[in-house]
C-alpha positions in Angstrom: 50.5 20.5 63.7 53.5 21.8 61.8 54.3 25.5 62.5 54.4 27.7 59.4 57.6 29.7 59.3 57.9 33.3 58.3 58.5 33.9 54.6 62.1 34.3 53.3 64.2 36.2 54.1 62.7 36.7 57.6 63.0 32.9 58.0 66.4 31.5 57.0 66.8 27.9 58.2 70.5 28.1 57.7 70.9 30.5 60.6 70.5 27.6 63.0 73.0 25.5 61.1 75.6 28.2 60.8 77.8 27.1 63.7 78.4 23.9 65.8 77.1 25.6 68.9 73.8 26.6 67.3 73.4 23.1 65.7 73.9 21.5 69.1 71.4 23.9 70.8 68.5 22.9 68.5 69.4 19.2 67.9 66.2 17.1 68.3 67.8 13.8 69.0 71.2 12.9 70.6 73.1 9.7 71.0 75.1 8.6 74.1 76.7 5.4 75.4 73.7 5.1 77.7 71.7 4.0 74.7 73.7 0.9 74.0 73.5 -2.8 74.8 76.6 -4.6 73.5 75.9 -8.1 72.1 79.0 -10.3 72.7 79.7 -13.9 71.4 81.2 -16.3 73.9 83.0 -19.6 73.5 84.7 -22.3 75.5 88.4 -22.0 76.2 90.8 -19.7 78.0 92.4 -16.4 77.2 91.5 -16.5 73.5 89.3 -15.1 70.9 88.2 -16.2 67.4 87.5 -13.6 64.7 84.2 -14.0 62.8 85.0 -13.5 59.1 81.5 -12.3 58.2 81.5 -9.7 61.0 84.7 -7.6 60.6 86.1 -6.6 64.0 83.9 -9.0 66.0 85.2 -12.1 67.7 84.0 -15.0 69.9 85.5 -14.5 73.4 86.4 -17.0 76.1 84.8 -16.3 79.4 87.9 -14.6 80.9 88.1 -12.3 77.8 84.4 -11.5 78.0 84.8 -10.4 81.7 87.5 -8.0 80.5 85.1 -6.8 77.7 82.5 -6.1 80.4 85.0 -4.1 82.3 85.8 -2.1 79.2 82.1 -1.6 78.6 81.5 -0.2 82.1 84.5 2.2 81.7 83.0 3.5 78.4 79.6 4.0 80.1 77.8 1.2 78.3 75.1 0.0 80.7 74.5 -3.5 79.5 76.2 -6.5 77.7 74.2 -9.3 76.1 75.6 -12.9 75.8 75.3 -15.3 72.9 77.0 -18.7 73.1 78.8 -20.5 70.3 78.0 -24.2 70.3 79.7 -26.7 68.0 77.4 -29.0 66.0 78.7 -32.0 67.9 77.4 -30.5 71.2 73.9 -29.9 69.9 71.1 -32.3 70.8 67.5 -33.0 70.1 66.5 -32.4 73.7 68.5 -29.2 74.0 69.2 -30.1 77.6 72.4 -27.9 77.7 70.1 -24.8 77.4 69.2 -25.0 81.1 72.3 -26.6 82.5 73.4 -24.3 85.4 77.0 -24.7 84.3 76.6 -24.1 80.6 78.7 -21.5 78.8 76.2 -18.6 79.2 75.6 -19.2 82.9 79.3 -19.4 83.7 79.9 -16.2 81.8 77.1 -14.4 83.7 78.7 -15.4 87.0 82.2 -14.3 85.8 80.9 -10.9 84.6 79.0 -10.2 87.7 82.0 -11.1 89.8 84.2 -8.7 87.8 81.8 -5.9 87.1 78.8 -6.1 89.4 77.4 -2.8 88.3 76.9 -3.7 84.6 73.6 -5.2 83.5 74.0 -8.7 82.0 71.4 -9.6 79.4 70.9 -13.2 78.1 69.3 -14.8 75.1 66.4 -17.2 75.7 65.9 -19.6 72.7 66.9 -23.1 71.9 68.7 -22.5 68.6 72.3 -22.5 70.1 71.6 -26.0 71.6 69.3 -27.5 69.0 70.7 -30.0 66.5 68.1 -28.7 64.0 69.1 -25.0 64.5 65.6 -23.9 65.4 64.4 -21.8 68.4 62.1 -24.6 69.5 61.7 -28.4 69.6 61.2 -30.0 66.1 59.0 -33.0 65.7 58.2 -34.3 62.2 59.2 -30.9 60.7 56.9 -28.9 63.1 58.3 -26.5 65.6 56.4 -27.2 68.8 55.1 -24.2 70.8 53.9 -25.3 74.2 56.7 -27.9 74.8 59.2 -25.3 73.8 57.8 -22.8 76.2 58.3 -25.3 79.1 61.9 -25.6 78.1 62.4 -21.8 77.8 61.0 -21.4 81.3 63.7 -23.8 82.7 66.3 -21.8 80.7 65.1 -18.5 82.1 65.3 -19.7 85.7 68.8 -21.1 85.2 69.9 -17.7 83.9 68.2 -15.8 86.7 69.8 -18.1 89.3 73.2 -17.4 87.6 72.7 -13.6 88.1 71.2 -12.4 84.8 69.6 -8.9 85.1 67.7 -8.9 81.8 66.2 -11.9 80.1 65.8 -11.6 76.3 63.4 -14.2 74.9 64.1 -14.3 71.1 62.2 -17.4 70.3 58.8 -15.9 69.2 56.8 -18.8 70.7 53.2 -17.8 71.8 52.7 -17.5 75.5 56.3 -17.6 76.6 56.4 -14.1 78.3 53.5 -15.0 80.6 55.1 -18.4 81.5 58.5 -16.8 82.1 57.1 -14.0 84.3 55.1 -16.4 86.4 58.1 -18.6 86.9 60.4 -15.8 87.9 57.9 -14.4 90.4 57.3 -17.8 91.9 61.1 -18.4 92.2 61.7 -15.0 93.9 63.2 -13.3 90.9 60.8 -10.4 91.0 63.4 -7.8 89.9 64.6 -9.7 86.8 63.7 -7.7 83.7 62.3 -9.1 80.5 63.2 -7.4 77.3 61.0 -9.3 74.8 61.9 -9.8 71.2 58.3 -8.9 70.5 58.5 -8.0 66.8 61.1 -10.3 65.4 60.9 -10.7 61.7 61.8 -13.7 59.5 64.7 -11.7 58.0 67.6 -12.4 55.6 69.8 -10.0 57.7 70.7 -12.7 60.4 73.2 -14.6 58.3 76.5 -13.5 60.0 74.9 -14.0 63.4 74.3 -17.7 62.6 77.9 -18.0 61.5 78.9 -16.5 64.9 76.9 -18.9 67.0 77.6 -22.0 64.8 74.0 -22.3 63.6 74.5 -21.7 59.8 75.1 -25.4 59.0 72.6 -26.6 61.6 69.4 -24.9 60.5 67.0 -27.2 58.6 64.2 -25.3 56.8 63.4 -21.8 57.8 61.8 -19.9 60.7 58.8 -18.5 59.0 56.2 -20.4 61.0 57.2 -18.5 64.2 59.0 -15.3 63.2 57.1 -12.5 61.6 56.2 -11.9 58.0 58.2 -8.9 56.7 55.1 -7.6 55.0 53.2 -7.0 58.3 53.0 -4.0 60.5 49.7 -4.2 62.4 50.7 -7.7 63.7 53.8 -6.2 65.3 51.7 -3.9 67.4 49.4 -6.8 68.5 52.5 -8.9 69.5 54.0 -6.0 71.4 50.8 -5.3 73.3 50.4 -9.0 74.1 53.9 -9.4 75.5 53.4 -6.3 77.6 50.2 -7.7 78.9 52.0 -10.9 79.8 54.7 -9.2 81.8 57.4 -7.9 79.5 59.1 -4.7 80.9 60.7 -3.6 77.6 60.2 -4.6 73.9 62.4 -5.0 70.9 62.1 -4.7 67.2 64.4 -6.9 65.2 66.1 -6.3 62.7 66.6 -2.6 63.2 67.2 -0.3 60.2 65.0 -2.0 57.7 62.1 -1.8 60.3 62.4 1.7 61.6 58.7 2.3 60.7 57.8 -0.5 63.3 60.0 1.2 65.9 58.2 4.5 65.4 54.7 2.9 65.5 55.5 1.0 68.7 56.9 4.0 70.5 54.2 6.4 69.3 51.2 4.1 69.7 52.2 2.2 72.9 54.6 4.6 74.6 56.7 1.9 76.2 60.5 1.3 76.5 61.4 0.4 72.9 64.6 -1.1 71.7 65.9 -2.2 68.3 68.6 -4.7 67.4 71.0 -3.5 64.7 71.6 -7.1 63.6 74.6 -8.8 62.2 73.7 -8.3 58.6 73.3 -4.5 59.1 76.6 -4.4 61.0 78.4 -6.5 58.4 77.2 -4.2 55.5 78.5 -1.1 57.2 81.7 -2.6 58.6 82.5 -4.4 55.4 82.0 -1.3 53.3 84.1 0.8 55.7 86.9 -1.9 55.6 87.0 -1.6 51.8 87.1 2.2 51.9 83.7 2.6 50.3 82.2 4.4 53.3 83.5 6.6 56.1 83.2 4.0 58.9 83.0 6.3 62.0 80.6 8.7 60.3 78.1 6.0 59.0 78.3 4.1 62.3 77.1 7.1 64.3 74.6 8.1 61.7 73.1 4.7 61.6 72.8 4.6 65.4 71.2 8.1 65.6 68.5 7.0 63.2 67.2 4.6 65.9 66.8 7.4 68.3 65.1 9.6 65.7 62.6 6.7 65.1 61.7 6.7 68.8 64.0 4.0 70.3 65.1 4.2 73.9 68.1 2.0 73.2 69.9 -0.1 70.6 71.6 -3.5 70.6 74.6 -2.9 68.4 78.0 -4.6 67.8 79.3 -1.1 67.3 78.7 -0.3 71.0 82.3 0.1 72.3 83.6 1.8 69.1 80.6 4.1 69.1 81.1 4.9 72.8 84.7 5.7 72.3 83.9 8.0 69.3 81.2 9.8 71.3 83.5 10.2 74.2 86.3 11.6 72.0 83.8 14.1 70.5 82.4 15.3 73.8 
């Protein structure tokens, strides 16, 4: 029920906006570095980084550089960093066997980060697209993305990452039944404390383009992902998917993309009351960062405003490429 204010002039809403102190006292939602997971792109090599043209200010980092980035994140108060590997087309295969290799790029990066900054949470991506010659999140046979065979592979990938020291597993594949299979495998292998942050409501969106550039998948993808990612026209389906993943053992859930799907974030949080995250994806980031780079928007202002909207929609946290910049801005403003 909405309270009815006294009539003007007894009620003047501007009284509570008159000073910074009063605005802070009645602010309904606040943003802190505790709300961020920082997605980082990793690549082979040493002491180097490669700028990503479609994502101004973002680079692929070698493992030694990503360990330093994790140290910076911890200093800024960012609680988690999420790893996404860049894989050249020549290194992608039909069987995707590199995905669960204990010494692949992601697993080596996990170990390096945990050695350098044990207290930071390391999140990983679980899907076959970085290793698949077809660019899909699952095995492709005669043009069909196979579900059950892919889940078996994702379980092997999950266990390899847990053995390397991952704290949070992020299944982004959208295959049916994968959360239950992963949770059962983690329990059986003694990884009871590994958290699953499920990409539960991941839409077949046009906002992922710069990300595919960043991980080397743009030229690899054949066809589209509409048979396993969600239809952008659906909302009730998102609630069913989230409820299913929770029933199978997910600890937290994610909506992806973020800003175009804030209505889904609100429904998930309001109706299911579970830890809810959103991913401010590469296309969202690129629009804001690109416009700011061209002087069309006030970069710091729209960055923080865009992140606050997730909290207002009910999110407990946000995966955002702005994480370190936003944390520095919040620290400077405190």
